[in-house]
ROTI-407036 format. One record per residue (C-alpha): z, y, x; residue in three letters. Coordinates in steps of 0.05 Angstrom, whole numbers, plus 5000, padded with zeros to 4 digits. Each point is the difference from the previous one (the first is absolute). Layout:
N
ZYXALA
...
***
This chain:
240
267538773679UNK
492750064971UNK
496949294983UNK
493349785042UNK
493950314970UNK
495849575056UNK
502849375034UNK
496349675054UNK
502549285018UNK
498249645065UNK
492550365000UNK
495749775057UNK
492550055018UNK
496149705062UNK
492550175019UNK
498749355036UNK
504250045064UNK
502150724980UNK
507050124973UNK
499150554956UNK
506549954964UNK
506149575016UNK
503849714940UNK
503050724974UNK
504850104943UNK
501150744973UNK
502650294939UNK
498250744976UNK
504450304950UNK
497350274933UNK
499250835011UNK
500249935074UNK
495050285053UNK
499749405054UNK
496450175062UNK
496349435031UNK
500150215079UNK
497349745061UNK
494950045050UNK
492549774999UNK
499849244993UNK
507349924977UNK
497949694937UNK
501950584946UNK
492950084977UNK
499249254987UNK
507050034959UNK
496650564957UNK
494049674990UNK
504049374980UNK
504750414955UNK
493350274957UNK
496549384996UNK
494750155054UNK
502049455046UNK
502349304982UNK
506449765036UNK
500249265031UNK
507449944976UNK
505550334970UNK
500850384928UNK
499350764969UNK
503850214944UNK
499050624959UNK
505650204951UNK
502649285006UNK
493249674984UNK
496349625052UNK
493150355012UNK
498349565063UNK
493249764969UNK
499250624956UNK
492950295016UNK
500550795023UNK
497450304931UNK
506049694965UNK
505950195043UNK
501350634977UNK
499450365068UNK
497650715013UNK
497050105067UNK
499150685044UNK
495549945061UNK
498850435061UNK
492950174983UNK
502150214925UNK
495249534968UNK
498650474948UNK
492749944962UNK
495850585021UNK
495550034937UNK
506450134955UNK
504650684994UNK
506850045024UNK
503049844930UNK
494849474987UNK
502349655066UNK
507549974976UNK
498449804931UNK
495249455022UNK
505649475005UNK
502550214930UNK
492949944974UNK
498849305032UNK
506949774962UNK
497650204931UNK
504550654989UNK
498550464946UNK
496050585013UNK
505950504980UNK
504449585047UNK
496150045057UNK
498550714991UNK
507650164998UNK
502049525060UNK
494550335046UNK
502950664985UNK
506949845018UNK
498249655057UNK
495250635028UNK
506150424981UNK
504449495047UNK
495150125059UNK
499150714982UNK
492249934991UNK
499150184932UNK
495250545024UNK
495749515025UNK
499249504946UNK
492250174992UNK
498749985076UNK
497049395040UNK
503449695059UNK
494650315050UNK
502550644980UNK
507149835019UNK
504050045067UNK
502949345030UNK
506650144973UNK
497850154931UNK
495849394997UNK
506549605021UNK
503950364942UNK
494349764949UNK
500449335030UNK
507850004992UNK
499750234934UNK
494949524974UNK
505049435026UNK
505750344969UNK
497050164930UNK
500049334970UNK
506749765032UNK
498949345034UNK
505649555014UNK
499650145075UNK
496050495037UNK
497249795070UNK
498450505052UNK
496049865053UNK
500050455064UNK
498850614943UNK
500950605038UNK
496849725073UNK
494050424995UNK
503250644986UNK
502350475054UNK
507250075022UNK
502250574958UNK
496349724942UNK
502649355011UNK
507050255001UNK
498850474934UNK
497349374959UNK
506549605020UNK
503950494965UNK
494749934938UNK
501349255000UNK
507750035008UNK
499850524936UNK
495449524967UNK
504449445011UNK
505950304972UNK
496950334944UNK
497249294975UNK
504749505024UNK
493749555030UNK
501449435042UNK
495750155058UNK
498049525062UNK
497250495054UNK
496649645059UNK
499450485070UNK
501149945071UNK
503050714997UNK
507550025024UNK
501250664980UNK
496349924934UNK
504149404986UNK
506750325020UNK
498450624954UNK
496749634934UNK
504249324992UNK
506449854960UNK
499049375046UNK
496049735059UNK
497349345005UNK
498249965082UNK
494849515015UNK
497449745069UNK
496049385023UNK
499049734929UNK
507750054983UNK
504650454975UNK
504850285056UNK
505350334953UNK
500050304932UNK
505750604982UNK
500250734984UNK
497250495054UNK
506850235022UNK
501449255006UNK
494249785040UNK
500450635043UNK
507450015008UNK
500749255007UNK
494149595027UNK
500649294998UNK
494449775049UNK
497650285067UNK
493450104967UNK
503850484941UNK
503150435048UNK
493650145046UNK
494750114941UNK
504350434959UNK
502950355060UNK
492550205019UNK
500250454939UNK
505550485030UNK
***
């Protein structure tokens, strides 16, 4: 079994009287694609924000590669982020957008050029390197966002509903793209979604959340065939 890349130990969060996260514990293995699945208000977004450092937990510890990162600032955590809205710089070309995180880390120009070319090839957008985001389709922009994240090989990649703005056909195509990128790179990915079918299609394992707590963790097959709670059975069952 692979060692834990990410370990969450009793992480909790409140906003006044509102419990955003009960004390939750979870391990994400090295090279795993773990989906955090749940309905709106289940706590999945808060958990993602704690992992990347945007929200400080009220209790518990967070470890990356065995090191306590609970109090570490977001920019020091070596975590890549992919959002629903792409978050591309409109004034930079596709190639410049992808190379931006490498440039910010002071990588040599030749290395930046080489790794950008490899990332463009990986998402099959080499012919669009000189274009600007406004000249691309939604699917192409999301592939640029993915390439920008994979290019600098962060310890963990967090994806927050990255396909939510795409139509169904394109979303299904991008699911295949993400699985391919994951297989080729061996990246550790935490993927947040409310979409049961997406979680079942993408995941090595699923962490199902409801009412600020974890309901069940398991492979798609385990969660689908052997739900441990009534909520798991009903929520996963709505995808069929």
